[in-house]
DSSP file (Angstrom, degrees, kcal/mol; ACC not computed):
  #  RESIDUE AA STRUCTURE BP1 BP2  ACC     N-H-->O    O-->H-N    N-H-->O    O-->H-N    TCO  KAPPA ALPHA  PHI   PSI    X-CA   Y-CA   Z-CA
    1    1 A M              0   0    0      0, 0.0    89,-1.7     0, 0.0    87,-0.0   0.000 360.0 360.0 360.0 125.4   -7.3  -11.3   10.3
    2    2 A K        +     0   0    0     87,-0.2     5,-0.1    88,-0.1    87,-0.0   0.771 360.0  99.2-107.6 -40.9  -10.3   -9.5   11.7
    3    3 A N     >  -     0   0    0      1,-0.2     4,-1.8     2,-0.1     5,-0.1  -0.327  59.7-151.1 -57.8 117.6   -9.0   -6.7   13.8
    4    4 A P  H  > S+     0   0    0      0, 0.0     4,-2.3     0, 0.0     5,-0.2   0.825  96.6  55.1 -58.8 -34.3   -9.1   -3.4   11.9
    5    5 A K  H  > S+     0   0    0      2,-0.2     4,-2.5     1,-0.2     5,-0.1   0.889 108.1  49.3 -64.4 -42.2   -6.1   -2.0   13.8
    6    6 A E  H  > S+     0   0    0      2,-0.2     4,-2.0     1,-0.2    -1,-0.2   0.877 110.2  50.1 -67.0 -38.5   -4.1   -5.0   12.8
    7    7 A K  H  X S+     0   0    0     -4,-1.8     4,-2.6     2,-0.2    -2,-0.2   0.933 111.5  48.3 -60.9 -49.2   -5.1   -4.6    9.1
    8    8 A I  H  X S+     0   0    0     -4,-2.3     4,-2.9     1,-0.2    -2,-0.2   0.912 110.8  51.6 -59.6 -45.3   -4.1   -0.9    9.1
    9    9 A S  H  X S+     0   0    0     -4,-2.5     4,-1.8     2,-0.2    -1,-0.2   0.884 110.9  46.8 -58.8 -41.5   -0.8   -1.7   10.8
   10   10 A A  H  X S+     0   0    0     -4,-2.0     4,-2.1     2,-0.2    -2,-0.2   0.873 113.3  48.6 -72.2 -37.7    0.0   -4.3    8.2
   11   11 A I  H  X S+     0   0    0     -4,-2.6     4,-2.5     2,-0.2     5,-0.2   0.920 110.6  51.8 -64.5 -42.1   -1.0   -2.1    5.3
   12   12 A R  H  X S+     0   0    0     -4,-2.9     4,-2.6     1,-0.2     5,-0.3   0.913 109.1  51.2 -56.4 -45.4    1.1    0.8    6.8
   13   13 A E  H  X S+     0   0    0     -4,-1.8     4,-2.9     1,-0.2     5,-0.5   0.926 112.0  45.3 -62.0 -46.2    4.1   -1.5    7.0
   14   14 A I  H  X>S+     0   0    0     -4,-2.1     5,-2.1     1,-0.2     4,-1.9   0.915 113.5  49.0 -66.5 -39.9    3.8   -2.6    3.4
   15   15 A L  I  <>S+     0   0    0     -4,-2.5     5,-2.6     3,-0.2    -2,-0.2   0.924 119.4  37.8 -66.8 -42.6    3.3    0.9    2.1
   16   16 A F  I  <5S+     0   0    0     -4,-2.6    -2,-0.2    -5,-0.2    -1,-0.2   0.918 127.0  33.0 -74.9 -44.6    6.3    2.4    4.0
   17   17 A N  I  <5S+     0   0    0     -4,-2.9    -3,-0.2    -5,-0.3    -2,-0.2   0.818 133.2  20.3 -87.4 -32.6    8.7   -0.6    3.7
   18   18 A D  I  <5S+     0   0    0     -4,-1.9    60,-0.2    -5,-0.5    -3,-0.2   0.848 129.4  32.8-106.9 -46.0    7.9   -2.0    0.3
   19   19 A W  I   < +     0   0    0     -5,-2.1    -3,-0.2    58,-0.1    -4,-0.2   0.993  68.3 147.5 -79.2 -66.5    6.1    0.5   -1.8
   20   20 A D    > < +     0   0    0     -5,-2.6     3,-1.6     1,-0.1     5,-0.2   0.788  17.2 176.1  43.1  61.2    7.7    3.8   -0.6
   21   21 A P  T 3  S+     0   0    0      0, 0.0    -1,-0.1     0, 0.0    49,-0.1   0.752  79.1  53.0 -67.8 -21.2    7.5    5.8   -4.0
   22   22 A L  T 3  S-     0   0    0     47,-0.1    -2,-0.1    48,-0.0    -3,-0.0   0.404 108.4-126.6 -94.2   5.6    8.9    8.9   -2.3
   23   23 A N    <   +     0   0    0     -3,-1.6     3,-0.2    -4,-0.1    -3,-0.1   0.920  64.9 135.7  54.9  50.2   11.9    7.0   -0.9
   24   24 A V    >   +     0   0    0      1,-0.1     3,-2.7    -8,-0.1     6,-0.3   0.397  30.8 107.7-102.7   0.4   11.3    8.0    2.8
   25   25 A K  T 3  S+     0   0    0      1,-0.3    -1,-0.1    -9,-0.2    -2,-0.0   0.807  78.5  52.2 -56.0 -33.0   11.9    4.7    4.3
   26   26 A G  T 3  S+     0   0    0     -3,-0.2     2,-0.9     1,-0.1    -1,-0.3   0.576  92.0  88.1 -76.3  -9.5   15.3    5.7    5.8
   27   27 A N    X   -     0   0    0     -3,-2.7     3,-1.6     1,-0.1    -1,-0.1  -0.800  57.1-172.8 -97.1  99.5   13.6    8.8    7.4
   28   28 A F  T 3  S+     0   0    0     -2,-0.9    -1,-0.1     1,-0.3    -3,-0.1   0.591  82.1  67.6 -75.6  -5.0   12.3    7.7   10.8
   29   29 A I  T 3  S+     0   0    0      1,-0.2     3,-0.3    -5,-0.1    -1,-0.3   0.747  99.8  52.5 -77.0 -24.5   10.6   11.1   11.1
   30   30 A A    X   +     0   0    0     -3,-1.6     3,-1.6    -6,-0.3    -1,-0.2  -0.150  57.7 128.0-113.9  42.1    8.1   10.1    8.3
   31   31 A P  T 3  S+     0   0    0      0, 0.0     3,-0.3     0, 0.0    -1,-0.2   0.716  79.8  53.0 -65.0 -16.9    6.6    6.7    9.1
   32   32 A D  T >  S+     0   0    0     -3,-0.3     3,-2.1     1,-0.2     4,-0.3   0.258  73.5 116.7 -99.3  11.3    3.2    8.1    8.6
   33   33 A E  T <  S+     0   0    0     -3,-1.6     3,-0.3     1,-0.3    -1,-0.2   0.824  83.9  34.4 -46.6 -43.7    4.1    9.5    5.1
   34   34 A Y  T >  S+     0   0    0     -3,-0.3     3,-1.9    -4,-0.2     4,-0.4   0.180  81.7 114.0-104.8  17.8    1.5    7.2    3.3
   35   35 A D  G X>  +     0   0    0     -3,-2.1     3,-1.2     1,-0.3     4,-0.5   0.775  65.5  69.9 -60.3 -26.1   -1.2    7.3    6.1
   36   36 A D  G 34 S+     0   0    0     -3,-0.3    -1,-0.3    -4,-0.3    -2,-0.1   0.740 100.5  49.6 -65.2 -20.2   -3.6    9.2    3.8
   37   37 A Y  G <> S+     0   0    0     -3,-1.9     4,-2.6     1,-0.1     5,-0.3   0.480  84.0  89.6 -98.8  -4.9   -3.9    6.0    1.7
   38   38 A L  H <> S+     0   0    0     -3,-1.2     4,-2.9    -4,-0.4     5,-0.2   0.952  89.0  46.4 -56.9 -51.4   -4.5    3.5    4.5
   39   39 A G  H  X S+     0   0    0     -4,-0.5     4,-2.6     1,-0.2     5,-0.2   0.959 114.7  45.0 -56.6 -56.4   -8.3    3.9    4.4
   40   40 A P  H  > S+     0   0    0      0, 0.0     4,-2.2     0, 0.0    -1,-0.2   0.882 115.3  48.7 -58.7 -37.9   -8.6    3.6    0.6
   41   41 A V  H  X S+     0   0    0     -4,-2.6     4,-2.8     2,-0.2     5,-0.2   0.928 111.4  49.2 -66.1 -44.9   -6.2    0.6    0.5
   42   42 A L  H  X S+     0   0    0     -4,-2.9     4,-1.9    -5,-0.3    -1,-0.2   0.903 112.0  48.7 -60.6 -42.1   -8.0   -1.2    3.3
   43   43 A K  H  < S+     0   0    0     -4,-2.6     4,-0.4    -5,-0.2    -1,-0.2   0.925 113.0  48.5 -64.6 -44.7  -11.4   -0.6    1.5
   44   44 A L  H >< S+     0   0    0     -4,-2.2     3,-1.6    -5,-0.2    -2,-0.2   0.938 111.2  49.0 -60.2 -47.0   -9.9   -1.9   -1.7
   45   45 A L  H >< S+     0   0    0     -4,-2.8     3,-1.8     1,-0.3    -1,-0.2   0.833 101.5  63.3 -66.2 -30.8   -8.4   -5.0    0.0
   46   46 A E  T 3< S+     0   0    0     -4,-1.9    -1,-0.3     1,-0.3    -2,-0.2   0.590  96.2  60.6 -67.2 -10.1  -11.7   -5.8    1.7
   47   47 A Q  T <  S-     0   0    0     -3,-1.6    -1,-0.3    -4,-0.4    -2,-0.2   0.273 110.8-120.2 -98.9  10.0  -13.1   -6.3   -1.8
   48   48 A N    <   -     0   0    0     -3,-1.8    -3,-0.1     1,-0.1    -2,-0.1   0.945  44.3-166.7  50.4  58.0  -10.7   -9.1   -2.6
   49   49 A P        -     0   0    0      0, 0.0     2,-0.1     0, 0.0    -1,-0.1  -0.217  21.7-101.5 -74.8 164.0   -9.3   -7.3   -5.6
   50   50 A S     >  -     0   0    0      1,-0.1     4,-1.8     4,-0.0     5,-0.1  -0.387  33.1-110.1 -76.7 162.0   -7.1   -8.8   -8.3
   51   51 A L  H  > S+     0   0    0      1,-0.2     4,-2.8     2,-0.2     5,-0.2   0.877 121.0  55.1 -61.4 -38.2   -3.3   -8.2   -8.2
   52   52 A E  H  > S+     0   0    0      1,-0.2     4,-2.7     2,-0.2    -1,-0.2   0.912 105.2  51.7 -61.9 -40.9   -3.7   -5.9  -11.3
   53   53 A K  H  > S+     0   0    0      2,-0.2     4,-2.2     1,-0.2    -1,-0.2   0.906 111.8  45.8 -66.1 -39.5   -6.3   -3.8   -9.5
   54   54 A I  H  X S+     0   0    0     -4,-1.8     4,-2.0     2,-0.2     5,-0.2   0.958 114.0  49.0 -64.8 -50.5   -4.0   -3.3   -6.5
   55   55 A S  H  X S+     0   0    0     -4,-2.8     4,-2.3     1,-0.2    -2,-0.2   0.888 110.6  50.3 -53.5 -44.2   -1.1   -2.5   -8.7
   56   56 A S  H  X S+     0   0    0     -4,-2.7     4,-2.2     1,-0.2    -1,-0.2   0.874 108.6  52.9 -67.0 -38.3   -3.1    0.0  -10.8
   57   57 A F  H  X S+     0   0    0     -4,-2.2     4,-1.9     2,-0.2    -1,-0.2   0.928 110.6  46.1 -61.6 -45.0   -4.3    1.7   -7.6
   58   58 A L  H  X S+     0   0    0     -4,-2.0     4,-2.3     1,-0.2    -2,-0.2   0.862 112.0  50.9 -65.8 -39.7   -0.8    2.2   -6.4
   59   59 A K  H  X S+     0   0    0     -4,-2.3     4,-2.0    -5,-0.2    -1,-0.2   0.885 108.9  53.3 -68.6 -37.1    0.4    3.4   -9.8
   60   60 A D  H  X S+     0   0    0     -4,-2.2     4,-3.2     2,-0.2     5,-0.5   0.910 109.6  47.5 -59.5 -44.3   -2.6    5.9   -9.9
   61   61 A V  H  X>S+     0   0    0     -4,-1.9     4,-2.1     1,-0.2     5,-1.2   0.925 111.0  51.4 -65.6 -43.4   -1.6    7.3   -6.6
   62   62 A E  H  <5S+     0   0    0     -4,-2.3     6,-1.6     3,-0.2     7,-0.8   0.890 119.3  35.1 -57.6 -41.7    2.0    7.6   -7.7
   63   63 A I  H  <5S+     0   0    0     -4,-2.0     5,-0.3     5,-0.2     4,-0.3   0.939 126.3  35.4 -80.8 -50.2    1.2    9.5  -10.9
   64   64 A Q  H  <5S+     0   0    0     -4,-3.2    -3,-0.2    -5,-0.2    -2,-0.2   0.751 131.7  20.1 -84.4 -27.8   -1.8   11.6   -9.7
   65   65 A E  T  <5S+     0   0    0     -4,-2.1    -3,-0.2    -5,-0.5    -1,-0.1   0.599 121.0  49.2-118.4 -13.9   -0.9   12.4   -6.2
   66   66 A L  S   <S-     0   0    0     -5,-1.2     3,-0.5    -4,-0.3    -2,-0.1   0.148 114.1 -94.6-116.5  20.3    2.8   12.0   -5.7
   67   67 A G  S    S-     0   0    0     -4,-0.3    -4,-0.2     1,-0.2    -3,-0.1   0.755  72.3 -61.7  83.9  23.8    4.0   13.9   -8.6
   68   68 A G  S    S+     0   0    0     -6,-1.6    -5,-0.2    -5,-0.3    -1,-0.2   0.578  83.7 152.8  83.7   7.5    4.5   11.2  -11.2
   69   69 A V        +     0   0    0     -7,-0.8     2,-0.3    -3,-0.5    -1,-0.2  -0.409  16.9 174.2 -66.8 146.7    7.1    9.1   -9.3
   70   70 A N        +     0   0    0    -49,-0.1     2,-0.5    -2,-0.1   -11,-0.0  -0.862  25.2 176.0-160.7 126.3    7.0    5.5  -10.3
   71   71 A N     >  -     0   0    0     -2,-0.3     4,-2.6     1,-0.1     3,-0.3  -0.892  13.8-166.3-128.1  97.9    9.1    2.5   -9.4
   72   72 A D  H  > S+     0   0    0     -2,-0.5     4,-2.7     1,-0.2     5,-0.2   0.848  85.7  55.6 -58.2 -37.7    7.5   -0.6  -11.1
   73   73 A E  H  > S+     0   0    0      2,-0.2     4,-2.4     1,-0.2    -1,-0.2   0.924 112.1  41.9 -63.4 -45.4    9.5   -3.1   -9.1
   74   74 A N  H  > S+     0   0    0     -3,-0.3     4,-2.8     2,-0.2     5,-0.3   0.913 114.0  53.1 -67.0 -41.5    8.4   -1.6   -5.7
   75   75 A T  H  X S+     0   0    0     -4,-2.6     4,-2.3     1,-0.2    -2,-0.2   0.911 111.5  45.1 -64.7 -39.1    4.8   -1.2   -6.9
   76   76 A V  H  X S+     0   0    0     -4,-2.7     4,-2.5    -5,-0.2    -2,-0.2   0.931 114.1  49.2 -68.7 -43.2    4.6   -4.8   -8.0
   77   77 A N  H  X S+     0   0    0     -4,-2.4     4,-2.1    -5,-0.2    -2,-0.2   0.922 113.1  46.2 -56.6 -45.3    6.3   -6.1   -4.8
   78   78 A A  H  X S+     0   0    0     -4,-2.8     4,-3.0   -60,-0.2     5,-0.2   0.917 111.7  52.9 -66.5 -43.1    3.9   -4.0   -2.6
   79   79 A A  H  X S+     0   0    0     -4,-2.3     4,-2.3    -5,-0.3    -1,-0.2   0.889 107.7  51.1 -57.5 -42.3    0.9   -5.2   -4.7
   80   80 A L  H  X S+     0   0    0     -4,-2.5     4,-2.3     2,-0.2    -1,-0.2   0.924 112.7  45.4 -66.4 -42.5    1.9   -8.8   -4.2
   81   81 A K  H  X S+     0   0    0     -4,-2.1     4,-2.4     1,-0.2    -2,-0.2   0.917 112.7  50.4 -67.2 -40.2    2.1   -8.3   -0.4
   82   82 A L  H  X S+     0   0    0     -4,-3.0     4,-2.5     2,-0.2    -1,-0.2   0.881 110.4  49.9 -65.2 -36.1   -1.1   -6.4   -0.2
   83   83 A K  H  X S+     0   0    0     -4,-2.3     4,-1.5    -5,-0.2    -2,-0.2   0.940 111.4  48.6 -66.4 -42.5   -2.8   -9.2   -2.2
   84   84 A A  H  < S+     0   0    0     -4,-2.3     4,-0.3     1,-0.2    -2,-0.2   0.894 112.0  50.6 -60.1 -39.7   -1.4  -11.8    0.1
   85   85 A L  H >X S+     0   0    0     -4,-2.4     3,-2.0     1,-0.2     4,-0.5   0.918 104.4  56.4 -65.1 -43.5   -2.6   -9.7    3.1
   86   86 A S  H >< S+     0   0    0     -4,-2.5     3,-1.3     1,-0.3    -1,-0.2   0.850  97.8  63.2 -55.8 -35.6   -6.0   -9.4    1.6
   87   87 A E  T 3< S+     0   0    0     -4,-1.5    -1,-0.3     1,-0.3    -2,-0.2   0.624  99.2  55.9 -67.9 -13.5   -6.4  -13.2    1.5
   88   88 A T  T <4 S+     0   0    0     -3,-2.0    -1,-0.3    -4,-0.3    -2,-0.2   0.583  82.5 108.6 -93.1  -8.8   -6.0  -13.2    5.3
   89   89 A F    <<        0   0    0     -3,-1.3   -87,-0.2    -4,-0.5    -3,-0.0  -0.407 360.0 360.0 -66.7 139.1   -8.9  -10.9    5.9
   90   90 A E              0   0    0    -89,-1.7   -88,-0.1    -2,-0.1    -1,-0.1   0.369 360.0 360.0-112.2 360.0  -12.1  -12.4    7.3
């Protein structure tokens, strides 16, 4: 995948549908809830990070910026999907 818009769209989908630490997935008014993290996640994924690094990044956001919420299962699932996505980047 080369197109930056496609990358951002795929990241947005994973953050909203799989990670969703604030549990806003059912709120159709909030599909942009995690857009502040799109740039940093894209930059991270372009560096071909380890699964642990992706998971750690998401956990840090949860704790430091989203009030300490944490759902390890969602974090791991999202990290796995983001890692697989990063492997499609050219």
